[in-house]
VODO-421866 format. One record per residue: z, y, x of N, C-alpha, C in turn; residue in one letter; residue number from 1. Coordinates in steps of 0.1 Angstrom, whole numbers. Layout:
- Z/Y/X/Z/Y/X/Z/Y/X/A/NUM $
...
***
This chain:
- -2/-11/8/0/-1/3/4/11/8/X/1 $
- 6/15/20/5/24/31/-7/22/36/X/2 $
- -13/16/37/-25/19/44/-35/24/35/X/3 $
- -28/20/24/-44/23/13/-37/39/11/X/4 $
- -25/45/10/-25/59/8/-32/68/22/X/5 $
- -25/62/35/-30/65/47/-49/71/44/X/6 $
- -56/61/39/-70/59/37/-78/69/29/X/7 $
- -67/73/18/-73/85/9/-66/98/13/X/8 $
- -57/100/30/-55/113/32/-42/114/30/X/9 $
- -34/108/23/-19/109/23/-7/104/34/X/10 $
- -6/110/40/0/105/55/18/102/52/X/11 $
- 22/107/40/37/105/36/36/101/20/X/12 $
- 33/92/20/29/81/7/48/84/-1/X/13 $
- 59/88/1/72/89/-2/71/103/-2/X/14 $
- 67/115/4/73/127/7/66/134/-11/X/15 $
- 73/147/-12/70/156/-20/57/161/-23/X/16 $
- 51/160/-10/39/167/-6/28/166/-18/X/17 $
- 23/151/-20/12/147/-27/19/148/-38/X/18 $
- 34/141/-45/36/145/-56/34/161/-66/X/19 $
- 36/170/-56/37/185/-61/23/187/-65/X/20 $
- 16/179/-58/-1/185/-59/-9/178/-75/X/21 $
- -1/167/-79/0/159/-91/5/165/-101/X/22 $
- 16/169/-98/25/175/-106/20/189/-111/X/23 $
- 15/195/-101/3/208/-104/-9/209/-111/X/24 $
- -16/193/-108/-28/190/-118/-20/192/-133/X/25 $
- -9/182/-132/-7/180/-147/-4/193/-157/X/26 $
- 7/199/-150/13/211/-156/2/222/-157/X/27 $
- -6/226/-150/-22/235/-152/-26/228/-166/X/28 $
- -31/212/-165/-38/207/-175/-25/212/-190/X/29 $
- -20/209/-185/-6/210/-199/-4/222/-207/X/30 $
- -5/232/-199/-2/243/-202/-15/252/-208/X/31 $
- -27/247/-203/-37/253/-209/-41/251/-219/X/32 $
- -44/237/-222/-48/229/-232/-38/232/-248/X/33 $
- -27/232/-241/-16/235/-256/-17/251/-259/X/34 $
- -20/263/-249/-16/277/-249/-31/279/-254/X/35 $
- -41/276/-254/-54/276/-261/-53/278/-274/X/36 $
- -53/272/-281/-49/273/-296/-41/286/-304/X/37 $
- -30/289/-294/-23/305/-295/-30/315/-294/X/38 $
- -37/318/-284/-48/328/-279/-60/327/-289/X/39 $
- -65/315/-289/-75/316/-301/-71/320/-310/X/40 $
- -61/320/-321/-52/322/-332/-51/337/-333/X/41 $
- -48/344/-317/-45/359/-317/-59/365/-314/X/42 $
- -69/358/-309/-79/362/-304/-87/367/-318/X/43 $
- -86/355/-327/-96/360/-342/-89/372/-349/X/44 $
- -75/371/-344/-70/380/-355/-72/396/-352/X/45 $
- -75/399/-337/-76/413/-329/-87/414/-328/X/46 $
- -98/401/-328/-112/407/-326/-112/405/-313/X/47 $
- -112/396/-309/-115/394/-294/-124/384/-294/X/48 $
- -138/383/-294/-144/378/-297/-158/379/-294/X/49 $
- -172/370/-284/-184/377/-283/-193/373/-298/X/50 $
- -201/381/-302/-208/381/-308/-221/372/-306/X/51 $
- -230/369/-315/-240/362/-309/-252/372/-306/X/52 $
- -259/367/-292/-262/379/-286/-279/370/-278/X/53 $
- -285/376/-269/-297/371/-263/-291/356/-253/X/54 $
- -281/357/-246/-272/350/-237/-270/341/-242/X/55 $
- -262/343/-252/-251/333/-256/-257/325/-268/X/56 $
- -254/315/-273/-257/303/-282/-254/304/-293/X/57 $
- -240/313/-293/-232/307/-304/-239/315/-317/X/58 $
- -238/311/-332/-247/318/-338/-232/326/-350/X/59 $
- -217/327/-347/-209/332/-351/-200/335/-343/X/60 $
- -192/348/-345/-184/354/-334/-174/342/-328/X/61 $
- -170/341/-315/-167/330/-309/-155/336/-299/X/62 $
- -138/335/-300/-131/338/-296/-136/339/-277/X/63 $
- -131/350/-268/-135/350/-259/-125/350/-247/X/64 $
- -115/344/-253/-103/349/-249/-93/338/-240/X/65 $
- -106/329/-231/-100/315/-231/-94/315/-214/X/66 $
- -101/326/-208/-99/329/-192/-82/330/-193/X/67 $
- -77/338/-205/-60/345/-202/-51/330/-201/X/68 $
- -55/321/-207/-52/305/-208/-51/298/-199/X/69 $
- -67/295/-188/-67/295/-179/-57/301/-166/X/70 $
- -60/313/-168/-54/318/-157/-34/318/-158/X/71 $
- -32/316/-175/-15/314/-173/-14/297/-165/X/72 $
- -22/289/-174/-20/271/-169/-18/275/-152/X/73 $
- -29/281/-142/-29/279/-132/-12/286/-126/X/74 $
- -12/297/-128/2/303/-126/16/297/-128/X/75 $
- 14/288/-140/28/277/-143/29/269/-135/X/76 $
- 15/262/-129/13/251/-120/19/255/-107/X/77 $
- 12/269/-99/20/274/-89/30/275/-86/X/78 $
- 36/281/-96/49/282/-97/64/274/-97/X/79 $
- 59/262/-103/63/249/-102/62/240/-87/X/80 $
- 52/243/-78/48/239/-70/59/248/-56/X/81 $
- 61/259/-63/66/272/-48/82/265/-54/X/82 $
- 86/261/-63/102/255/-65/99/246/-61/X/83 $
- 92/236/-58/94/220/-53/87/217/-33/X/84 $
- 83/229/-33/81/228/-18/81/244/-13/X/85 $
- 91/253/-10/90/262/-13/91/263/8/X/86 $
- 97/259/12/94/259/24/79/255/34/X/87 $
- 71/242/27/58/246/30/48/258/24/X/88 $
- 50/263/14/42/271/10/45/284/17/X/89 $
- 59/287/22/62/303/32/52/300/41/X/90 $
- 47/287/47/37/287/58/20/293/51/X/91 $
- 18/295/39/7/292/33/5/306/20/X/92 $
- 18/309/19/21/318/7/7/329/9/X/93 $
- 6/336/19/0/349/21/-16/343/14/X/94 $
- -19/336/20/-33/333/15/-30/328/-2/X/95 $
- -20/320/-7/-21/318/-17/-21/332/-26/X/96 $
- -11/342/-23/-9/347/-31/-22/362/-35/X/97 $
- -29/361/-16/-39/364/-16/-50/359/-27/X/98 $
- -52/353/-27/-60/343/-40/-61/348/-52/X/99 $
- -45/343/-53/-40/351/-68/-44/368/-76/X/100 $
- -39/369/-67/-38/390/-65/-51/390/-66/X/101 $
- -61/386/-64/-74/392/-63/-83/383/-75/X/102 $
- -76/368/-79/-83/364/-93/-76/371/-105/X/103 $
- -63/377/-104/-56/385/-112/-64/397/-114/X/104 $
- -69/406/-107/-77/414/-111/-88/414/-113/X/105 $
- -94/404/-111/-110/398/-117/-107/392/-129/X/106 $
- -95/388/-135/-94/384/-150/-88/396/-154/X/107 $
- -83/409/-149/-85/422/-158/-94/426/-160/X/108 $
- -104/428/-152/-117/434/-153/-123/427/-162/X/109 $
- -124/413/-160/-130/402/-167/-125/405/-187/X/110 $
- -116/405/-187/-111/410/-198/-114/425/-202/X/111 $
- -111/433/-198/-113/444/-207/-131/445/-207/X/112 $
- -138/444/-196/-152/439/-198/-159/431/-209/X/113 $
- -150/420/-214/-155/414/-226/-151/423/-236/X/114 $
- -143/428/-240/-133/434/-252/-144/447/-252/X/115 $
- -147/454/-246/-150/468/-244/-165/471/-238/X/116 $
- -167/461/-224/-177/472/-220/-169/475/-209/X/117 $
- -180/468/-191/-174/480/-181/-191/479/-175/X/118 $
- -192/492/-169/-206/495/-160/-208/483/-150/X/119 $
- -216/477/-147/-221/468/-139/-215/473/-124/X/120 $
- -221/484/-119/-219/493/-108/-200/491/-107/X/121 $
- -193/492/-114/-180/495/-114/-173/478/-113/X/122 $
- -180/470/-119/-175/454/-117/-179/449/-102/X/123 $
- -188/456/-97/-191/450/-86/-185/457/-77/X/124 $
- -181/472/-77/-172/476/-68/-158/467/-67/X/125 $
- -151/463/-79/-141/457/-77/-143/445/-70/X/126 $
- -153/438/-73/-154/424/-69/-161/429/-54/X/127 $
- -160/434/-46/-161/436/-35/-149/441/-29/X/128 $
- -141/446/-35/-127/452/-31/-121/436/-27/X/129 $
- -121/430/-37/-110/413/-42/-116/406/-26/X/130 $
- -134/407/-22/-134/400/-11/-127/404/-1/X/131 $
- -129/420/0/-123/422/10/-105/419/13/X/132 $
- -104/419/4/-87/413/1/-88/400/8/X/133 $
- -94/391/5/-95/378/13/-98/377/28/X/134 $
- -105/389/32/-111/390/44/-99/392/52/X/135 $
- -93/404/46/-80/412/56/-67/399/51/X/136 $
- -70/390/50/-60/378/46/-67/363/53/X/137 $
- -78/368/63/-83/358/72/-87/344/64/X/138 $
- -88/349/51/-97/339/46/-117/344/45/X/139 $
- -120/336/54/-134/343/61/-143/333/60/X/140 $
- -158/337/62/-165/331/66/-166/334/82/X/141 $
- -165/329/100/-165/336/106/-177/335/113/X/142 $
- -184/344/118/-196/345/127/-193/344/141/X/143 $
- -201/330/143/-195/328/159/-211/328/169/X/144 $
- -222/338/166/-236/335/170/-235/342/187/X/145 $
- -222/346/186/-224/350/206/-229/364/202/X/146 $
- -227/372/190/-233/387/196/-222/395/190/X/147 $
- -225/407/199/-216/418/198/-212/418/178/X/148 $
- -223/418/168/-218/422/158/-215/410/145/X/149 $
- -207/402/156/-200/387/149/-190/395/137/X/150 $
- -179/404/143/-172/403/136/-172/413/123/X/151 $
- -185/421/125/-192/427/114/-197/417/102/X/152 $
- -205/405/109/-214/398/101/-206/391/94/X/153 $
- -194/385/102/-180/378/94/-178/387/79/X/154 $
- -178/398/79/-172/405/71/-179/406/59/X/155 $
- -194/408/63/-206/411/55/-206/400/47/X/156 $
- -208/383/53/-216/374/50/-202/365/41/X/157 $
- -187/367/42/-178/363/37/-181/369/20/X/158 $
- -180/385/19/-180/393/9/-192/389/-2/X/159 $
- -207/387/7/-217/382/-1/-218/366/-7/X/160 $
- -205/361/1/-203/346/-7/-197/349/-18/X/161 $
- -185/357/-18/-173/358/-25/-181/365/-36/X/162 $
- -185/374/-35/-192/383/-48/-205/375/-55/X/163 $
- -214/371/-43/-224/363/-49/-216/348/-60/X/164 $
- -211/343/-57/-205/329/-62/-196/336/-75/X/165 $
- -187/343/-74/-180/352/-84/-195/352/-95/X/166 $
- -202/358/-93/-213/361/-104/-220/351/-109/X/167 $
- -221/344/-97/-232/331/-102/-224/320/-114/X/168 $
- -210/321/-114/-201/313/-123/-201/318/-131/X/169 $
- -202/333/-138/-203/340/-148/-213/338/-155/X/170 $
- -227/340/-143/-239/337/-153/-245/324/-157/X/171 $
- -234/310/-151/-237/298/-156/-229/300/-169/X/172 $
- -222/307/-173/-211/301/-185/-219/307/-197/X/173 $
- -232/300/-199/-236/301/-216/-239/290/-218/X/174 $
- -237/282/-219/-235/269/-228/-222/259/-228/X/175 $
- -216/259/-238/-204/249/-243/-202/239/-231/X/176 $
- -191/241/-225/-186/232/-217/-194/233/-202/X/177 $
- -200/241/-200/-207/239/-189/-203/241/-177/X/178 $
- -198/256/-179/-193/266/-166/-180/261/-164/X/179 $
- -169/253/-173/-156/248/-173/-158/238/-164/X/180 $
- -169/223/-171/-173/213/-166/-176/212/-151/X/181 $
- -185/223/-145/-189/226/-133/-180/229/-120/X/182 $
- -167/240/-131/-157/243/-124/-145/231/-120/X/183 $
- -144/224/-131/-135/213/-130/-141/203/-118/X/184 $
- -156/200/-121/-157/190/-108/-157/195/-96/X/185 $
- -162/208/-96/-159/210/-77/-146/213/-73/X/186 $
- -136/218/-84/-128/220/-79/-116/204/-73/X/187 $
- -120/193/-83/-116/179/-78/-124/175/-64/X/188 $
- -135/180/-63/-142/176/-49/-138/183/-36/X/189 $
- -136/195/-41/-127/205/-29/-114/202/-24/X/190 $
- -107/198/-36/-91/192/-33/-92/177/-27/X/191 $
- -98/171/-29/-102/157/-22/-107/162/-6/X/192 $
- -112/174/-1/-117/179/8/-108/183/18/X/193 $
- -101/190/10/-90/200/18/-76/194/22/X/194 $
- -76/178/10/-64/170/10/-64/164/24/X/195 $
- -75/160/31/-78/156/43/-74/168/55/X/196 $
- -69/175/54/-67/189/66/-50/193/61/X/197 $
- -42/190/72/-30/197/71/-28/212/67/X/198 $
- -41/218/74/-37/233/75/-44/235/63/X/199 $
- -46/230/55/-52/236/42/-47/234/28/X/200 $
- -31/233/32/-25/232/21/-24/243/6/X/201 $
- -27/256/15/-31/262/0/-45/260/-9/X/202 $
- -51/255/-2/-64/254/-8/-60/241/-19/X/203 $
- -55/228/-13/-52/221/-21/-43/222/-34/X/204 $
- -33/231/-31/-23/234/-43/-33/244/-53/X/205 $
- -37/253/-49/-44/262/-58/-57/252/-68/X/206 $
- -64/245/-58/-75/237/-63/-68/226/-76/X/207 $
- -56/219/-73/-48/212/-80/-48/218/-93/X/208 $
- -46/229/-98/-41/241/-104/-52/243/-111/X/209 $
- -63/245/-108/-77/247/-112/-81/239/-117/X/210 $
- -82/224/-115/-88/211/-120/-82/213/-131/X/211 $
- -65/214/-130/-58/211/-140/-61/220/-155/X/212 $
- -65/229/-149/-66/244/-162/-81/242/-165/X/213 $
- -90/236/-156/-105/239/-165/-109/223/-169/X/214 $
- -96/214/-167/-98/199/-178/-89/207/-188/X/215 $
- -81/214/-187/-70/215/-202/-78/224/-210/X/216 $
- -86/231/-205/-96/241/-216/-110/235/-216/X/217 $
- -115/227/-210/-127/216/-213/-125/208/-228/X/218 $
- -110/204/-234/-106/197/-245/-114/205/-256/X/219 $
- -110/224/-255/-115/227/-264/-127/235/-265/X/220 $
- -136/232/-254/-144/243/-252/-161/234/-249/X/221 $
- -161/221/-252/-169/210/-250/-175/212/-262/X/222 $
- -190/211/-263/-196/215/-280/-192/205/-289/X/223 $
- -189/213/-304/-189/228/-304/-178/234/-302/X/224 $
- -178/243/-299/-167/251/-286/-160/259/-298/X/225 $
- -148/255/-295/-133/266/-305/-133/277/-296/X/226 $
- -132/279/-285/-131/290/-277/-139/291/-263/X/227 $
- -141/302/-257/-149/305/-244/-142/310/-235/X/228 $
- -144/311/-224/-136/318/-212/-138/327/-210/X/229 $
- -149/333/-213/-154/351/-214/-151/353/-198/X/230 $
- -159/364/-198/-159/368/-179/-145/370/-169/X/231 $
- -137/370/-178/-122/369/-172/-123/352/-166/X/232 $
- -124/342/-176/-123/333/-168/-133/325/-162/X/233 $
- -144/335/-162/-158/324/-152/-157/332/-141/X/234 $
- -152/346/-141/-149/352/-126/-133/346/-118/X/235 $
- -129/341/-127/-112/335/-119/-117/321/-112/X/236 $
- -126/315/-121/-132/304/-113/-139/307/-108/X/237 $
- -152/316/-104/-158/314/-95/-155/324/-83/X/238 $
- -146/328/-84/-138/338/-69/-130/323/-64/X/239 $
- -122/321/-74/-113/312/-65/-117/297/-59/X/240 $
- -131/291/-64/-140/283/-59/-143/289/-42/X/241 $
- -148/299/-48/-153/306/-35/-146/305/-23/X/242 $
- -133/310/-26/-120/314/-20/-114/303/-14/X/243 $
- -114/288/-21/-106/279/-14/-121/269/-7/X/244 $
- -134/274/-11/-143/265/-3/-145/273/16/X/245 $
- -138/285/15/-138/285/29/-126/288/35/X/246 $
- -116/282/30/-103/284/39/-105/269/52/X/247 $
- -94/275/60/-100/264/73/-105/271/82/X/248 $
- -108/267/95/-116/273/106/-127/268/104/X/249 $
- -136/273/96/-152/273/93/-159/283/99/X/250 $
- -165/282/107/-171/291/114/-190/287/115/X/251 $
- -193/296/115/-209/298/114/-215/301/126/X/252 $
- -224/289/132/-228/291/148/-245/287/142/X/253 $
- -247/281/131/-263/282/132/-263/282/116/X/254 $
- -273/283/114/-276/290/93/-273/271/90/X/255 $
- -273/260/91/-269/244/86/-252/247/85/X/256 $
- -247/258/91/-234/260/91/-229/260/80/X/257 $
- -235/268/68/-233/270/56/-233/262/49/X/258 $
- -241/250/50/-247/239/40/-234/233/35/X/259 $
- -222/227/42/-212/219/35/-202/227/25/X/260 $
- -202/241/27/-189/244/11/-205/248/3/X/261 $
- -217/254/5/-227/254/-2/-230/247/-15/X/262 $
- -232/230/-7/-237/222/-13/-223/219/-25/X/263 $
- -208/221/-26/-202/220/-37/-205/228/-47/X/264 $
- -209/242/-45/-213/249/-57/-231/256/-56/X/265 $
- -241/242/-55/-251/244/-53/-258/248/-65/X/266 $
- -253/242/-78/-260/242/-94/-256/259/-94/X/267 $
- -246/267/-91/-246/277/-99/-255/288/-85/X/268 $
- -254/282/-74/-262/291/-63/-274/290/-67/X/269 $
- -279/280/-72/-300/277/-72/-299/284/-88/X/270 $
- -290/282/-96/-293/291/-113/-297/301/-110/X/271 $
- -285/311/-104/-278/325/-102/-293/334/-93/X/272 $
- -301/323/-81/-309/327/-74/-322/330/-80/X/273 $
- -327/318/-88/-340/320/-96/-339/332/-109/X/274 $
- -327/330/-114/-325/344/-122/-326/355/-118/X/275 $
- -323/361/-110/-322/372/-96/-334/374/-95/X/276 $
- -343/363/-88/-359/365/-85/-366/368/-100/X/277 $
- -364/363/-110/-372/365/-121/-369/378/-124/X/278 $
- -358/381/-127/-353/394/-130/-358/407/-123/X/279 $
- -355/403/-114/-359/415/-101/-376/418/-104/X/280 $
- -383/402/-102/-398/406/-103/-400/413/-115/X/281 $
- -391/412/-126/-399/420/-142/-395/438/-142/X/282 $
- -385/439/-134/-377/446/-130/-370/456/-137/X/283 $
- -362/440/-137/-350/444/-145/-334/442/-138/X/284 $
- -324/450/-140/-312/450/-137/-305/431/-135/X/285 $
- -305/427/-129/-301/410/-126/-285/409/-133/X/286 $
- -276/419/-131/-262/414/-133/-259/425/-150/X/287 $
- -268/429/-154/-269/437/-166/-278/433/-179/X/288 $
- -286/425/-175/-299/420/-182/-296/407/-192/X/289 $
- -290/403/-201/-291/391/-203/-304/385/-207/X/290 $
- -304/373/-210/-318/365/-213/-318/352/-211/X/291 $
- -326/344/-221/-325/331/-218/-335/324/-205/X/292 $
- -331/325/-198/-339/321/-183/-330/314/-171/X/293 $
- -319/307/-175/-312/301/-168/-316/280/-174/X/294 $
- -312/277/-160/-319/261/-160/-312/255/-176/X/295 $
- -301/261/-175/-297/252/-195/-304/258/-206/X/296 $
- -308/271/-202/-322/275/-214/-332/265/-212/X/297 $
- -336/264/-197/-350/254/-200/-347/239/-206/X/298 $
- -336/237/-202/-335/223/-208/-336/223/-225/X/299 $
- -328/230/-229/-329/231/-241/-341/236/-247/X/300 $
- -349/242/-243/-362/244/-250/-369/232/-247/X/301 $
- -365/220/-238/-375/209/-233/-367/198/-247/X/302 $
- -360/203/-258/-355/194/-265/-339/186/-266/X/303 $
- -335/192/-258/-319/183/-251/-308/187/-257/X/304 $
- -301/181/-267/-289/189/-269/-278/199/-266/X/305 $
- -271/206/-270/-261/214/-257/-252/203/-249/X/306 $
- -251/193/-252/-242/180/-252/-246/172/-242/X/307 $
- -256/172/-243/-264/165/-230/-268/175/-222/X/308 $
- -272/185/-222/-274/193/-212/-263/197/-201/X/309 $
- -251/200/-210/-236/199/-203/-237/184/-194/X/310 $
- -240/178/-198/-235/162/-194/-244/161/-180/X/311 $
- -263/162/-184/-270/162/-174/-261/168/-164/X/312 $
- -263/182/-163/-256/192/-152/-246/193/-143/X/313 $
- -233/182/-152/-222/178/-149/-226/173/-137/X/314 $
- -237/161/-140/-239/149/-133/-243/155/-119/X/315 $
- -255/165/-120/-263/171/-112/-254/176/-102/X/316 $
- -239/184/-107/-227/191/-100/-220/179/-90/X/317 $
- -215/169/-97/-210/158/-92/-219/150/-79/X/318 $
- -233/151/-78/-244/143/-71/-241/158/-57/X/319 $
- -240/165/-64/-242/179/-52/-228/177/-44/X/320 $
- -217/177/-49/-205/176/-46/-206/161/-34/X/321 $
- -208/151/-43/-208/139/-35/-215/141/-18/X/322 $
- -224/146/-23/-232/149/-11/-225/161/3/X/323 $
- -213/166/-6/-208/180/0/-196/170/9/X/324 $
- -189/159/-1/-182/153/8/-184/144/17/X/325 $
- -197/134/17/-204/130/29/-205/139/40/X/326 $
- -209/147/39/-216/155/49/-204/163/60/X/327 $
- -194/165/51/-177/169/58/-174/153/65/X/328 $
- -180/141/63/-175/132/67/-157/124/62/X/329 $
- -160/126/50/-141/125/41/-143/109/43/X/330 $
- -132/103/42/-134/87/44/-137/83/32/X/331 $
- -144/72/33/-150/68/18/-142/58/4/X/332 $
- -128/61/10/-117/55/2/-117/67/-6/X/333 $
- -112/77/3/-111/92/-8/-120/97/-17/X/334 $
- -135/95/-10/-146/98/-22/-146/92/-32/X/335 $
- -145/76/-27/-148/69/-44/-132/71/-53/X/336 $
- -124/80/-50/-108/80/-57/-111/89/-62/X/337 $
- -119/98/-55/-118/112/-61/-130/111/-69/X/338 $
- -139/106/-71/-152/104/-82/-147/99/-92/X/339 $
- -141/85/-91/-137/78/-100/-126/84/-110/X/340 $
- -117/91/-105/-106/101/-110/-113/110/-117/X/341 $
- -118/119/-112/-131/129/-117/-137/122/-133/X/342 $
- -144/114/-129/-150/104/-142/-141/104/-155/X/343 $
- -135/93/-151/-120/87/-158/-116/101/-167/X/344 $
- -108/111/-160/-104/125/-166/-113/131/-174/X/345 $
- -126/132/-174/-140/144/-179/-145/132/-190/X/346 $
- -142/118/-192/-146/110/-202/-137/113/-213/X/347 $
- -121/112/-206/-109/111/-218/-111/126/-220/X/348 $
- -114/134/-214/-112/144/-224/-125/152/-233/X/349 $
- -137/143/-230/-147/145/-238/-146/135/-247/X/350 $
- -141/125/-251/-138/116/-261/-126/122/-268/X/351 $
- -118/127/-268/-106/133/-272/-113/145/-284/X/352 $
- -120/152/-272/-124/164/-282/-133/159/-290/X/353 $
- -143/150/-290/-149/144/-301/-149/136/-311/X/354 $
- -135/131/-308/-125/121/-318/-125/126/-327/X/355 $
- -124/126/-338/-123/130/-353/-114/135/-354/X/356 $
- -105/145/-362/-91/150/-359/-89/151/-377/X/357 $
- -74/146/-380/-70/146/-397/-67/156/-401/X/358 $
- -64/168/-393/-65/180/-399/-77/193/-393/X/359 $
- -80/202/-400/-90/212/-395/-87/220/-381/X/360 $
- -91/220/-373/-86/228/-360/-82/243/-369/X/361 $
- -91/249/-377/-90/261/-381/-74/260/-385/X/362 $
- -68/251/-394/-61/255/-402/-46/252/-390/X/363 $
- -46/245/-379/-39/245/-369/-37/259/-362/X/364 $
- -48/270/-360/-47/274/-352/-50/291/-358/X/365 $
***
């Protein structure tokens, strides 16, 4: 049994470290899952809802405050982790606090944008500032090309990475269950990678909480959706995943150095890249112009249902993440356990979501 734990990266099977990670996942999962009905009920009462538009597929107002429940679940989980492992967390609390502070700012900005609308340039400026917060906390991509401009390149590449992926996740969030499922799969895979390195405790804990919150959210977001995450949730997922994907000593010495972390977030990256190119060629502002030009719209136009599209793109995301884990040389047993656990929990969540309920959801919330 001890050999098995070592094969999946758990050095101390009887220690509190990996138990804290598991509990962080479970707490975030349960808190988000149970909190969403309350958020949904309040959102409907005060009018926090997305109206049908050119980007979204809903045909009636849909509560858009799911990001608040996601954020609450993550914070609750990390508070528990701090209580269980205060000595360990002292070594990484600066990075955790930097990620949470930046994420909190984006949740606030995203929520205000959801309800009242904010200028694209203002949102971009805030995203750049939160990216610089990570740079100041030594969460960055290190350019090591041997030139005098390496420090400046490090800052520039990191800002582009964080801002780009934050917006990529937000742009991907146009179909029930898509962004939540992609975030969950990516967080689980990145957690499997970070758990193999003793110096990435911050990433492991944050990713465990993020994966749990994403799974709890999916319980209410798989088609037909009862609530959406809104910009607040999408910004938070994109920012945290982008930040944790570069925690550690990742140095860029060649163009291929960026491939390992990029593989984990390749779907939102490719989708956003093709959308940006198409909109720029049409003379449109890529961040402020809604449209049905994403990969999920392309699949829907070919006759696939919303559920089928979500499942297809989840599968694509899992394949990309599997390649990312293989590229980084993660132990085969750790990869296998990560994939099986990810699929099992995802299947359970979808089954629970689709199972007929005795009492209509509207009457409970």
